N, C-alpha and C positions, 0 to 999 in steps of 0.2 A: 524561509527556502524559498528557490528564485523558481521558476518557471520549469527551468530544465532538468532540474533537480526535481521538482514534482514530479515530473513527466518520468524519472528514474523510478520515485519511491514509489512511486500507482504501475513501474512493470510496462509504460508504456515506449518503450524505448529497447529496440535490439542492435540494430542496425544504422550507424550515422555513417554518413560518407566524411563529416570533417567536426568533429566536436567542438572545435574551435570554435570556426561559423558557426555551428548550430547553437551555441550557448550567447552567441555577441546576439543574432537576431531574434533570437526566443526569450533574452531576458535585458535588453539595452534595448530593443530597438520596437515596429510594430509594422508586422509584414502581411503584405498577401498571402497566404498559406492556399495547397488543394488538395482534394482528396477526392479520389472517383470511384463510382457508385455503375458498375454494367447494370442494364435493366434484360437481368436472365428470368425473371420472374416477374409476377405483377405485383411481387410484396418483397421488401426486405426480411429477413430473420431476425434473430436476435443477436444473432455474431456478427450481428453489422453493430452491434451498442458499443463493440470496443473503439471503434472507430468515431462512431457520433457520438460517443463521450471526450474523443479527443478533439474533435471538433470545438464542441461545447469548451473545453477547458481552456483551448488559443484564444478560444473569441471572449472567452471571462477575460482573459490577461490580455486584448485590448487588439488583437491582433484580428485578422480580416480574412473568415474562411470565403474561397469557391469551391462550390461542389460542383463536382462533374459528372453528369449523367452520362453513360456511356452509349448512345443510339447509334452508334458509329462500333466503337468496342464489339455491342452487344451484337451484332451484324456477322461479329470475324469469330470472338467466340474466345476466351482465355485458355489457355490447356492444364487440363486436370492431369494430375497426374493419372489416371489410368484408359480413357479413350476420348476421339474425338465428341466436342458439345454437338445436341442438335441445335441446327439452322434456325434461328429463326427470320423471319420473312420482316422484312423494312416496316410495313406496320403495326406489326406487333410489338419490334424492336419500340418504335417511337411510343406505341401505347403505355407500355409498362414503363415506359420514362419519364411520361406523363402522371403515373401514378407514384412510382417514386418519387416524383422530384415533389407529388403533396403532400407523403411519409415524412420526408425530411425535413421539408419547411416548417412544420410543427415544431420539431428539435430546435433552430439555427430560423427565426426569420428573417434577419437581416444579414442572411448571407448570398453572395453573387451566385445566382445557380446559370448553368453554362452546360449545353448541348453538343457533341464533337463531329456531332453529324455536321454542322454548321457549315465546320471549316472544313475536313474529312473528307465528303463529299462531293468539294469542287477541286481533289488535286485526280487529278488524271495520271492515269497510268506510269507516263512516260518521265512525268515529271517526280510521281511516286518514286520511282528506281533513279534517276540522274540524283534529284536534289536530296534524297534521304539514304534510301539503300546502298548508294556510292559510299557513306562515311560508315558502315559496317561489313568487316568479314563475316565471312563461314564461321571461322574458328570462334570468333568474339561471343555470335551468336550460340556457337554450339553447347557452350560451357555453361550457358545459363541453366542451374538448376532444370527450370520448368520443363526445358527442351530433354536433358539429359535425361531426365523420369518417361520421356517418353521414347526411344532411343530404341526399346526394346520391342515396342509392341507395335511402334513407327507416330509419324506425325503426318497431317498435313500441310504444304506449303502454308494454307488459310493460317492455319492457329501457330504456324513458325514465326508467322510475318507479325502475327500479335505485338510484338514489344515494340516492332517499328513503329506500330501506330498511336501507341502508348508515347513514345516517345518524340513524337508530332506534338501531342495532346500539349505536354510540359512546354518543348520549342514556344509553339503558339500561345501558353498561357504567362510564359516567363516574358515574351517580346510586348506580348498585348496587354497584359493584366498585371505584369512587376510581380509576377506568381515567382518566390523565389524557394516555400518550402512544396516537396510535395511529399506525404508520407502515407502508408497503406501497412498493408497483413504482411509479415516474413516471407510468406509466400509469392508476394509479389516484387519482394527486391529485384529480382532480373530487370524484370520492366522499367523500375522506378530507377533503376543505375544503366538501361540505356538510353534514355528521356536525360539523366543528367551529362551524358558522355554526347550526344546530340547538341548539347549547349555549351557545350564544351569547343565541341568542333566548331560549331555555327558562329559560336560570341566571341568565344577564345579561353584562354588560361585566368583569365581576372573578374570571369563571371563567379555570383554571388550565392552560386545556387547550392540548395542542399538537400540531401534525401537522408528519409527516415525511416525507419519498417520499428512494427509491433512484435512481439513475440502471437501466434495464432494461441489464443486460447482454448487449451485442452483441462477436462477434467482430470482429479488428482491419477485413476487410473489409466489414464494416457486415451479414454475414451473420448468424443469427438463432443466441445461443446454446442449446447443448443437443437441435442435431438432428445426426442422423446418417446414415449414405446410406440405413439401415432405419426412419426418423421419429425419432419421440420415444424420449429416453432416457429411463428409467424408475427411480424409488426402489426399485420392487418387483422384487426377483431373479428373478419366476420373468417377466416381461415383460422386463428386461434383468439378464443378466446379469453379475455382480461384473467377471468377465474383461472383459466389452465398455466398462464406463463404466471399466476400467483402462487397458484399451488407448487411447478416446476423450482422455481428458488427458495420455496417455502421447504424445501426436499434436497437444497442442497448441502450436500456433505460438510462435515466440519472440516474436512480438509481442504476446502475450496475456497470457502466464504469468506477469507481474509482479504485472497486474488481475486474474489468478484465483486466486493465490497471497495476496493482498488479504482479497478476497472469498467466496473459496469454504472459508477453512482459518480456523483461530485458532493458527493460528504467528503468532510476536509478531513487531515490526518489525525487529527484530536477526537472527530469522533468517531472515527472508525477503531482506533485504538482502545476507546472508551468502552464501545461494543464490545470488542473482541475482547476485555479483560471481563466483562458482564459473562458473557459468554461463557468464559472459563469457570466462573466462581459457580453457576447454574446452569450447564450444558444443557440439562432436561428442558429448559425453559425456551430455549432455541431464540434467544433475544438476535442474535446477530440475523439470523435468516427472515425471521419477519420482516426486518426493519430493510433485509435488501429485496425482501417482496414487495414492501410497500414502495420502494424507491424505483424499481424500475415500470410497478405498473404504477405509480404515479405517472414517471415519464414518457412514457410509451401510449398510456389511455387517459391520465388526465384524474381531476377526484371524482367526478362520478362515480364516473366505469370502477377507481379504485374502491370506492364506499362497495358499487354491486358486488365485488371479488369477493370483499370479506365478507357481506352477508352472508355470499355462499357458504363461503368457510365456514363458519358459524353458524350454520342448519346443518348443514352436511357432520358439525361438530356436536349436534345437540340434538336432531334429529326434529327439528323444528323448521319445517314448511310453509307455515300458512298465512307467515308473514312478508314471502318474497314475493318480489313483483316478477309479471311475462317475460321481461326481458331477463332477471336474475333467474329463473326456470329455466329460461334458454340455455343459460352459461351454465346451471347444473348439469342439463344432460349433455352437455362435452366432458363432464367428470365422471358422468355413470356410465355405467351399465346399461342399454334401454333398445326398448324395440319397440315397432308401431304397429297399431293394432284396433278393430273400432271395438272392439269387446273381446275380452278375452280372460277364461275361467282359471283362477287366482294361482293352481294348481300350475296351470300350463304357464300361465306366465311368471313363477316364481324358476321352474325349470329353465325357459327362456332366456331369464336377466342374467343367469348364470348365478341368482338366487341360492338353488338346490339343483346338485347334482343327477338326479332322478326326481319323480314322480310320489316315490314311495318314500326319499326324506324330504320334499315339500312338503306330505301330508303329516311325516311327525313335527316338523315345524309349525304345522298350522295347528292340528295336535297340542299342541304343547305351549300357545300364546303366544311364540316368537314373532308370530307375522301382525302386520300393520299396513293397512292402504292407506295411505294421508294420515288423518288423524283415525280411524277408527280399526282398533282390533278387530280379526278376521278370525273365526274358528268353525267357519263353515268350506266345507270342501266344495261346496256347490256356486261360493260365489263367484261372481262375474264382473270382473273390471269393467267401466260402461264413464260415458259421458259426466253422468250423474253424479260420481266419483270425484270427478278431474277439477284441479286449479283454472281458472280460466278456461273452462269446459276442452281444455287440450291437455292437460300433463298429473300424471299421477304418479305420486315416489311412493313405494313399497320398499316398507322397512325387514330385517329378518335380525332379530339379537338389537343388539344395542349399535353397534358401527357399520351394519351390515343395508345398504340403499341401493335400487336401482329405479330408472325410470322410465314409465311407460307414455308414450304419445299416440293421441286418441285421434284416430283419422276422423 
């Protein structure tokens, strides 16, 4: 299977400006390609894994990745479908850019990292309007989907001009680093093709640049991929723990699992098909889901953090927490209803952690012997949870029945 065919099989190709050119560059050549990431936050999310995997896949086949961090475009704001973005300060944009560069470098150590603030900041307003703005008429810009989506609610000139700045990026990289391919999500297609148009008008019709996009990854029910009950899932473990990430993918629906294995892992076609066959035979074992969760956490956080996530998962299944490390207990906290207290009565703790709906119900649970505090069964209504019961003088696990858990952090 050629690289282009593999990209199609994995679902990485939605739009392509010239399929024959794309096949020639990807299958018969070794080229520089680029993908951009705007530093709108301090961390990327799991939604960015689609482009990260594609970067890794092309690099694996000998192509050279140029990763653009949008220190300048992050200051402008890529138009959303709903409303204007909150503008970042220059310091915020550059600080976020540096954090995202560190994140991305873990995935592709030999990538070339560039920040578009280096060249965009040097363009004065008159040059921007004469040298670049003159290449595009308003009708062309209004036809872009990102702009069309905002015409009813309104769009500022700032965000309207975003596509021109991204176009300048590609022209700069094409002329200075021989970047022949740009790719991104399908929501970026209008911006990407604007760059292609600027190259055509500047270099001429015989340019060899190719634009490509991939479909946005949605769940089979149409909802947004990468959203949990608590919000976005981040690649920064301080914002989303390895355990939370593991659980998210472990709970992937059967309808989504094949798509996720193709687009979020580097497993081969043969490995993915074998996993799907096993899962079809024994769906209750969730073999494919476990492998997906394993591969994603390993990719994002490495072997040690993956082992931590697996230990926490096993403990929450078995109810045995005594062997968890302090770091693993901190991970477990993210997956449990938790409260903080210097000391608390067991009945109050059951209600506040939502293990009981009322004190009356809490008494029934205690009376029937259904409540444990760490390794101790509690039968006394007056039992008080203190530092004495805590693992590492800090964490207490309350268990109700076989599968209901909560955590008390001792202050």
